[in-house]
Backbone and ligand atoms as CSV (ligand in chain L), in Angstrom:
chain,resi,resn,atom,element,x,y,z
A,1,MET,N,N,62.126,143.812,76.287
A,1,MET,CA,C,62.252,145.230,75.617
A,1,MET,C,C,63.356,145.577,75.310
A,2,LYS,N,N,64.499,145.556,76.039
A,2,LYS,CA,C,66.042,145.782,75.691
A,2,LYS,C,C,66.275,145.222,74.352
A,3,LYS,N,N,65.992,143.873,74.293
A,3,LYS,CA,C,66.232,143.229,73.084
A,3,LYS,C,C,65.632,143.599,71.758
A,4,PHE,N,N,64.198,144.183,72.160
A,4,PHE,CA,C,63.366,144.550,70.980
A,4,PHE,C,C,63.979,145.822,70.436
A,5,VAL,N,N,64.482,146.847,71.241
A,5,VAL,CA,C,65.094,147.770,70.724
A,5,VAL,C,C,66.321,147.496,70.032
A,6,PHE,N,N,67.066,146.542,70.567
A,6,PHE,CA,C,68.509,146.318,69.820
A,6,PHE,C,C,68.170,145.905,68.513
A,7,ILE,N,N,67.279,144.976,68.356
A,7,ILE,CA,C,66.886,144.618,66.942
A,7,ILE,C,C,66.501,145.683,66.053
A,8,ILE,N,N,65.618,146.628,66.626
A,8,ILE,CA,C,65.214,147.720,65.597
A,8,ILE,C,C,66.479,148.471,65.283
A,9,ILE,N,N,67.581,148.898,66.067
A,9,ILE,CA,C,68.626,149.671,65.784
A,9,ILE,C,C,69.306,148.741,64.890
A,10,ALA,N,N,69.479,147.413,64.791
A,10,ALA,CA,C,70.157,146.490,63.898
A,10,ALA,C,C,69.548,146.646,62.423
A,11,VAL,N,N,68.214,146.611,62.370
A,11,VAL,CA,C,67.463,146.670,61.229
A,11,VAL,C,C,67.829,148.049,60.455
A,12,LEU,N,N,67.815,148.985,61.346
A,12,LEU,CA,C,67.940,150.396,60.782
A,12,LEU,C,C,69.448,150.438,60.476
A,13,LEU,N,N,70.365,150.215,61.053
A,13,LEU,CA,C,71.752,150.076,60.545
A,13,LEU,C,C,71.861,149.223,59.040
A,14,VAL,N,N,71.475,147.888,59.078
A,14,VAL,CA,C,71.520,147.258,58.043
A,14,VAL,C,C,70.761,148.211,56.649
A,15,ALA,N,N,69.530,148.712,56.981
A,15,ALA,CA,C,68.765,149.527,56.049
A,15,ALA,C,C,69.807,150.502,55.660
A,16,GLY,N,N,70.222,151.061,56.453
A,16,GLY,CA,C,71.260,152.501,56.162
A,16,GLY,C,C,72.248,152.052,55.202
A,17,THR,N,N,73.030,150.918,55.616
A,17,THR,CA,C,73.983,150.408,54.594
A,17,THR,C,C,73.471,150.120,53.351
A,18,ALA,N,N,72.329,149.684,53.169
A,18,ALA,CA,C,71.897,149.117,51.949
A,18,ALA,C,C,71.749,150.518,51.185
A,19,PHE,N,N,71.068,151.616,51.679
A,19,PHE,CA,C,70.696,152.681,51.007
A,19,PHE,C,C,72.014,153.594,50.617
A,20,ALA,N,N,73.053,153.254,51.497
A,20,ALA,CA,C,74.321,154.057,51.312
A,20,ALA,C,C,75.079,153.430,50.087
A,21,LYS,N,N,74.649,152.223,49.572
A,21,LYS,CA,C,75.419,151.509,48.529
A,21,LYS,C,C,75.417,152.443,47.215
A,22,ASP,N,N,76.469,151.992,46.787
A,22,ASP,CA,C,76.741,152.841,45.265
A,22,ASP,C,C,75.401,152.247,44.324
A,23,PHE,N,N,75.053,153.184,43.430
A,23,PHE,CA,C,74.100,152.588,42.309
A,23,PHE,C,C,75.097,151.794,41.604
A,24,GLU,N,N,74.431,150.435,41.203
A,24,GLU,CA,C,75.193,149.397,40.419
A,24,GLU,C,C,74.479,148.789,39.311
A,25,VAL,N,N,74.980,148.433,38.167
A,25,VAL,CA,C,74.356,148.021,37.291
A,25,VAL,C,C,75.254,147.121,36.329
A,26,LYS,N,N,74.663,145.809,35.897
A,26,LYS,CA,C,75.397,144.846,35.329
A,26,LYS,C,C,75.000,144.909,33.879
A,27,LYS,N,N,75.593,144.937,32.853
A,27,LYS,CA,C,75.225,144.821,31.602
A,27,LYS,C,C,76.226,144.287,30.439
A,28,LYS,N,N,75.595,143.670,29.449
A,28,LYS,CA,C,76.438,143.206,28.328
A,28,LYS,C,C,76.681,144.302,27.470
A,29,ALA,N,N,77.973,144.353,26.810
A,29,ALA,CA,C,78.187,145.062,25.751
A,29,ALA,C,C,79.067,144.398,24.724
A,30,GLY,N,N,78.449,144.122,23.625
A,30,GLY,CA,C,79.084,142.945,22.500
A,30,GLY,C,C,79.356,141.650,23.625
A,31,ASP,N,N,80.669,141.276,23.473
A,31,ASP,CA,C,81.111,140.196,24.223
A,31,ASP,C,C,81.465,140.511,25.634
A,32,TYR,N,N,81.607,141.869,25.817
A,32,TYR,CA,C,81.956,142.393,27.234
A,32,TYR,C,C,80.966,142.299,28.320
A,33,ASP,N,N,81.345,141.835,29.598
A,33,ASP,CA,C,80.668,142.061,30.746
A,33,ASP,C,C,81.023,143.205,31.377
A,34,VAL,N,N,80.143,144.105,31.711
A,34,VAL,CA,C,80.231,145.573,32.239
A,34,VAL,C,C,79.585,145.726,33.631
A,35,VAL,N,N,80.523,146.145,34.417
A,35,VAL,CA,C,79.731,146.376,35.765
A,35,VAL,C,C,80.062,148.001,35.900
A,36,VAL,N,N,78.914,148.683,36.122
A,36,VAL,CA,C,78.964,150.044,36.132
A,36,VAL,C,C,78.397,150.513,37.512
A,37,LYS,N,N,79.355,151.330,38.243
A,37,LYS,CA,C,78.908,151.797,39.644
A,37,LYS,C,C,78.768,153.411,39.415
A,38,ILE,N,N,77.869,154.118,40.214
A,38,ILE,CA,C,77.874,155.357,40.383
A,38,ILE,C,C,77.864,155.700,41.800
A,39,ASP,N,N,78.730,156.684,42.230
A,39,ASP,CA,C,78.754,156.924,43.666
A,39,ASP,C,C,77.664,157.637,44.325
A,40,LYS,N,N,76.707,157.971,43.632
A,40,LYS,CA,C,75.449,158.659,44.275
A,40,LYS,C,C,74.287,157.586,44.253
A,41,ASN,N,N,73.571,157.206,44.944
A,41,ASN,CA,C,72.492,156.274,44.788
A,41,ASN,C,C,71.001,156.787,45.710
A,42,PRO,N,N,70.134,157.393,44.938
A,42,PRO,CA,C,70.192,157.384,43.358
A,42,PRO,C,C,71.058,158.655,43.231
A,43,PRO,N,N,71.436,158.662,41.560
A,43,PRO,CA,C,72.110,159.597,41.142
A,43,PRO,C,C,71.577,160.994,41.475
A,44,VAL,N,N,72.569,162.101,41.519
A,44,VAL,CA,C,71.806,163.473,41.793
A,44,VAL,C,C,72.204,164.424,40.741
A,45,VAL,N,N,71.507,165.584,40.791
A,45,VAL,CA,C,72.046,166.684,39.928
A,45,VAL,C,C,73.372,167.166,40.350
A,46,GLY,N,N,74.280,167.300,39.579
A,46,GLY,CA,C,75.610,167.780,39.935
A,46,GLY,C,C,76.559,166.616,39.496
A,47,THR,N,N,77.702,166.575,40.384
A,47,THR,CA,C,78.663,165.600,40.193
A,47,THR,C,C,78.259,164.280,40.383
A,48,ASN,N,N,78.515,163.242,39.578
A,48,ASN,CA,C,78.224,161.714,39.872
A,48,ASN,C,C,79.557,161.328,39.280
A,49,ASN,N,N,80.261,160.529,40.120
A,49,ASN,CA,C,81.394,159.809,39.717
A,49,ASN,C,C,81.023,158.336,39.467
A,50,VAL,N,N,81.561,158.032,37.976
A,50,VAL,CA,C,81.125,156.541,37.472
A,50,VAL,C,C,82.582,155.617,37.495
A,51,THR,N,N,82.115,154.387,37.761
A,51,THR,CA,C,83.391,153.573,37.365
A,51,THR,C,C,82.752,152.175,36.430
A,52,ALA,N,N,83.501,151.883,35.638
A,52,ALA,CA,C,82.902,150.833,34.681
A,52,ALA,C,C,84.156,149.728,34.826
A,53,GLU,N,N,83.842,148.393,35.296
A,53,GLU,CA,C,84.570,147.248,35.273
A,53,GLU,C,C,84.268,146.288,34.125
A,54,ILE,N,N,85.201,146.317,32.976
A,54,ILE,CA,C,84.947,145.451,31.782
A,54,ILE,C,C,85.773,144.292,31.742
A,55,LYS,N,N,85.067,143.307,31.638
A,55,LYS,CA,C,85.740,141.973,31.336
A,55,LYS,C,C,85.240,141.275,29.916
A,56,ASP,N,N,86.277,140.654,29.411
A,56,ASP,CA,C,86.003,140.013,27.958
A,56,ASP,C,C,85.297,138.626,28.370
A,57,ALA,N,N,85.076,138.222,27.279
A,57,ALA,CA,C,84.316,136.684,27.201
A,57,ALA,C,C,84.942,135.623,28.108
A,58,ALA,N,N,86.325,135.768,28.197
A,58,ALA,CA,C,87.061,134.919,29.165
A,58,ALA,C,C,87.105,135.183,30.620
A,59,GLY,N,N,86.448,136.311,31.037
A,59,GLY,CA,C,86.330,137.002,32.276
A,59,GLY,C,C,87.473,137.644,32.671
A,60,LYS,N,N,88.484,138.079,31.775
A,60,LYS,CA,C,89.703,138.714,31.778
A,60,LYS,C,C,89.417,140.379,31.900
A,61,PRO,N,N,89.812,141.102,32.826
A,61,PRO,CA,C,89.553,142.493,32.708
A,61,PRO,C,C,90.180,143.164,31.505
A,62,VAL,N,N,89.500,143.936,30.803
A,62,VAL,CA,C,89.781,144.898,29.824
A,62,VAL,C,C,90.519,145.966,30.113
A,63,THR,N,N,91.888,146.317,29.821
A,63,THR,CA,C,92.252,147.443,30.313
A,63,THR,C,C,93.169,148.476,29.023
A,64,ASP,N,N,92.750,147.914,27.854
A,64,ASP,CA,C,93.241,148.753,26.771
A,64,ASP,C,C,92.249,148.999,25.802
A,65,ALA,N,N,91.232,149.507,26.392
A,65,ALA,CA,C,90.094,149.936,25.466
A,65,ALA,C,C,90.037,151.573,25.675
A,66,LYS,N,N,89.141,152.128,24.795
A,66,LYS,CA,C,88.795,153.557,24.858
A,66,LYS,C,C,87.465,153.451,25.234
A,67,VAL,N,N,87.292,154.075,26.386
A,67,VAL,CA,C,85.681,154.173,26.976
A,67,VAL,C,C,85.304,155.532,27.506
A,68,VAL,N,N,84.192,155.717,26.641
A,68,VAL,CA,C,83.529,157.121,26.750
A,68,VAL,C,C,82.031,156.814,27.335
A,69,VAL,N,N,81.645,157.531,28.471
A,69,VAL,CA,C,80.582,157.603,29.007
A,69,VAL,C,C,79.754,158.883,28.320
A,70,ASP,N,N,78.627,158.248,27.593
A,70,ASP,CA,C,77.594,159.195,26.869
A,70,ASP,C,C,76.405,159.242,27.759
A,71,TYR,N,N,76.163,160.536,28.156
A,71,TYR,CA,C,74.884,160.609,28.925
A,71,TYR,C,C,73.988,161.628,28.512
A,72,SER,N,N,72.913,161.331,28.034
A,72,SER,CA,C,71.711,162.180,27.532
A,72,SER,C,C,70.398,162.302,28.133
A,73,MET,N,N,69.856,163.248,28.013
A,73,MET,CA,C,68.361,163.397,28.226
A,73,MET,C,C,67.492,163.645,27.038
A,74,PRO,N,N,66.428,162.913,26.947
A,74,PRO,CA,C,65.513,163.229,25.707
A,74,PRO,C,C,64.886,164.799,25.728
A,75,ALA,N,N,64.415,165.068,24.713
A,75,ALA,CA,C,63.723,166.484,24.657
A,75,ALA,C,C,62.690,166.438,25.569
A,76,MET,N,N,62.160,167.566,26.177
A,76,MET,CA,C,61.153,167.679,27.176
A,76,MET,C,C,60.340,168.838,26.608
A,77,PRO,N,N,59.215,169.135,27.044
A,77,PRO,CA,C,58.447,170.299,26.462
A,77,PRO,C,C,59.323,171.641,27.195
A,78,GLY,N,N,59.527,172.449,26.104
A,78,GLY,CA,C,60.223,173.684,26.285
A,78,GLY,C,C,61.846,173.537,26.535
A,79,MET,N,N,62.268,171.996,26.330
A,79,MET,CA,C,63.715,171.914,26.429
A,79,MET,C,C,64.250,170.962,25.462
A,80,PRO,N,N,65.335,171.460,24.791
A,80,PRO,CA,C,65.714,170.628,23.589
A,80,PRO,C,C,66.557,169.295,24.346
A,81,PRO,N,N,66.737,168.259,23.505
A,81,PRO,CA,C,67.628,167.134,24.133
A,81,PRO,C,C,69.089,167.614,24.444
A,82,MET,N,N,69.671,166.785,25.416
A,82,MET,CA,C,70.920,167.215,25.826
A,82,MET,C,C,71.676,165.996,25.786
A,83,ASN,N,N,72.983,166.340,25.383
A,83,ASN,CA,C,73.701,165.162,25.422
A,83,ASN,C,C,75.223,165.565,25.471
A,84,TYR,N,N,75.861,164.705,26.476
A,84,TYR,CA,C,77.162,165.022,26.894
A,84,TYR,C,C,78.059,163.625,26.872
A,85,LYS,N,N,79.488,164.033,26.794
A,85,LYS,CA,C,80.179,162.675,26.681
A,85,LYS,C,C,81.580,162.966,27.818
A,86,ALA,N,N,81.915,162.103,28.484
A,86,ALA,CA,C,83.109,162.163,29.497
A,86,ALA,C,C,83.949,161.107,28.977
A,87,ASN,N,N,85.232,161.384,28.656
A,87,ASN,CA,C,86.215,160.312,28.517
A,87,ASN,C,C,86.577,159.614,29.772
A,88,ALA,N,N,86.238,158.284,29.767
A,88,ALA,CA,C,86.843,157.524,31.028
A,88,ALA,C,C,88.534,157.197,31.192
A,89,LYS,N,N,89.113,157.452,32.264
A,89,LYS,CA,C,90.444,157.201,32.382
A,89,LYS,C,C,90.557,155.789,33.151
A,90,LEU,N,N,91.663,154.861,32.664
A,90,LEU,CA,C,91.913,153.802,33.317
A,90,LEU,C,C,92.536,154.034,34.847
A,91,SER,N,N,91.851,153.220,36.017
A,91,SER,CA,C,92.575,153.278,37.254
A,91,SER,C,C,92.789,152.002,37.738
A,92,GLY,N,N,94.040,151.413,37.702
A,92,GLY,CA,C,94.052,150.042,38.084
A,92,GLY,C,C,93.219,149.296,36.788
A,93,GLU,N,N,92.087,148.428,37.243
A,93,GLU,CA,C,91.486,147.678,36.243
A,93,GLU,C,C,90.147,148.259,36.101
A,94,VAL,N,N,89.852,149.624,36.307
A,94,VAL,CA,C,88.576,150.027,36.096
A,94,VAL,C,C,88.736,151.419,35.462
A,95,TYR,N,N,87.809,151.581,34.836
A,95,TYR,CA,C,87.573,153.034,34.086
A,95,TYR,C,C,86.757,153.988,34.874
A,96,LYS,N,N,87.268,155.176,34.893
A,96,LYS,CA,C,86.586,156.280,35.741
A,96,LYS,C,C,86.336,157.444,35.073
A,97,ALA,N,N,85.167,157.902,35.296
A,97,ALA,CA,C,84.598,159.213,34.616
A,97,ALA,C,C,83.677,159.993,35.635
A,98,THR,N,N,83.629,161.259,35.221
A,98,THR,CA,C,82.751,161.941,36.127
A,98,THR,C,C,81.610,162.544,35.201
A,99,MET,N,N,80.256,162.449,35.660
A,99,MET,CA,C,79.286,163.020,34.849
A,99,MET,C,C,78.779,164.165,35.796
A,100,ASN,N,N,78.338,165.341,34.776
A,100,ASN,CA,C,77.952,166.373,35.523
A,100,ASN,C,C,76.301,166.491,35.162
A,101,LEU,N,N,75.465,166.116,35.863
A,101,LEU,CA,C,74.010,165.956,35.498
A,101,LEU,C,C,73.321,167.146,35.765
A,102,SER,N,N,72.739,167.996,34.646
A,102,SER,CA,C,72.327,169.282,34.722
A,102,SER,C,C,70.877,169.375,35.381
A,103,MET,N,N,70.136,168.211,35.411
A,103,MET,CA,C,68.776,168.287,35.753
A,103,MET,C,C,68.120,166.964,36.270
A,104,GLY,N,N,67.347,166.932,37.092
A,104,GLY,CA,C,66.660,165.887,37.645
A,104,GLY,C,C,65.607,165.066,36.503
A,105,GLY,N,N,65.452,163.927,36.666
A,105,GLY,CA,C,64.761,163.161,35.689
A,105,GLY,C,C,65.193,162.038,35.115
A,106,PRO,N,N,64.518,161.347,34.000
A,106,PRO,CA,C,65.233,160.386,33.236
A,106,PRO,C,C,66.553,160.698,32.434
A,107,TRP,N,N,67.769,160.071,32.645
A,107,TRP,CA,C,68.870,160.147,31.882
A,107,TRP,C,C,68.978,158.893,31.130
A,108,ASN,N,N,69.643,158.922,29.903
A,108,ASN,CA,C,70.083,157.700,29.318
A,108,ASN,C,C,71.713,157.565,29.267
A,109,ILE,N,N,71.956,156.683,29.692
A,109,ILE,CA,C,73.547,156.270,29.856
A,109,ILE,C,C,73.959,155.237,28.906
A,110,ALA,N,N,75.126,155.478,28.074
A,110,ALA,CA,C,75.612,154.484,27.235
A,110,ALA,C,C,77.263,154.393,27.379
A,111,ILE,N,N,77.837,153.281,27.983
A,111,ILE,CA,C,79.279,153.186,28.423
A,111,ILE,C,C,79.839,152.447,26.786
A,112,LYS,N,N,80.462,153.570,26.089
A,112,LYS,CA,C,80.887,152.959,24.753
A,112,LYS,C,C,82.532,152.391,24.889
A,113,ILE,N,N,82.569,151.392,24.521
A,113,ILE,CA,C,83.924,150.677,24.662
A,113,ILE,C,C,84.501,150.368,23.275
A,114,SER,N,N,85.630,151.026,22.699
A,114,SER,CA,C,86.113,150.970,21.751
A,114,SER,C,C,87.538,150.251,21.863
A,115,LYS,N,N,87.594,148.988,21.009
A,115,LYS,CA,C,88.629,148.348,20.922
A,115,LYS,C,C,88.817,147.524,19.620
A,116,GLY,N,N,90.200,147.669,19.173
A,116,GLY,CA,C,90.474,146.892,17.835
A,116,GLY,C,C,89.428,147.347,16.625
A,117,GLY,N,N,89.070,148.744,16.730
A,117,GLY,CA,C,88.135,149.438,15.595
A,117,GLY,C,C,86.792,148.842,15.680
A,118,LYS,N,N,86.395,148.330,16.773
A,118,LYS,CA,C,84.933,148.008,17.085
A,118,LYS,C,C,84.543,148.716,18.462
A,119,THR,N,N,83.203,149.350,18.157
A,119,THR,CA,C,82.555,149.668,19.553
A,119,THR,C,C,81.334,149.233,19.921
A,120,SER,N,N,81.416,148.839,21.122
A,120,SER,CA,C,80.148,148.223,21.931
A,120,SER,C,C,79.733,149.082,23.048
A,121,SER,N,N,78.430,149.002,23.085
A,121,SER,CA,C,77.806,149.931,24.153
A,121,SER,C,C,77.116,149.158,25.306
A,122,ALA,N,N,77.205,149.579,26.625
A,122,ALA,CA,C,76.316,149.083,27.636
A,122,ALA,C,C,75.521,150.233,27.746
A,123,LYS,N,N,74.193,149.886,27.687
A,123,LYS,CA,C,73.152,151.133,27.922
A,123,LYS,C,C,72.276,150.758,29.024
A,124,PHE,N,N,71.992,151.818,29.743
A,124,PHE,CA,C,71.010,151.734,30.954
A,124,PHE,C,C,70.392,153.054,31.161
A,125,ASN,N,N,69.312,153.122,32.073
A,125,ASN,CA,C,68.655,154.571,32.507
A,125,ASN,C,C,68.891,154.727,33.836
A,126,ILE,N,N,68.768,156.021,34.287
A,126,ILE,CA,C,68.944,156.370,35.653
A,126,ILE,C,C,67.852,157.200,36.007
A,127,ASP,N,N,67.312,157.423,36.995
A,127,ASP,CA,C,66.331,158.447,37.402
A,127,ASP,C,C,67.146,159.579,38.474
A,128,VAL,N,N,67.452,160.507,37.944
A,128,VAL,CA,C,68.269,161.438,38.683
A,128,VAL,C,C,67.250,162.153,39.639
A,129,GLN,N,N,67.533,162.314,40.901
A,129,GLN,CA,C,66.889,163.101,41.939
A,129,GLN,C,C,67.488,164.531,42.125
L,1,CU,CU,CU,65.290,167.794,30.841
């Protein structure tokens, strides 16, 4: 019985850690590999901190690009489309930005990476709670 209780607690701890993990998505943006993390999982109404790790085709971190987080919600009945931009700042080898999501529901995210006159985007969707 004691052993059984121990196993249950262990399972709950592992599950709790899994839920506490950042939202993470890996995407291609042109030749870049981008790993995006959001500190809320699922993302929430209000402040969400985003980090983007960008690597070039050779696997080298890209630290000299201009990175913008574009987040938008399509039009809904009685609500016009919403579109916001946040400039990301380099911190070490990752880019950081803050999104302020004004309502729950589906949002489209585009991480726009500009370098050498060329812009590539990593796009994905989130379901905001
Ligand atoms: Cu809406």
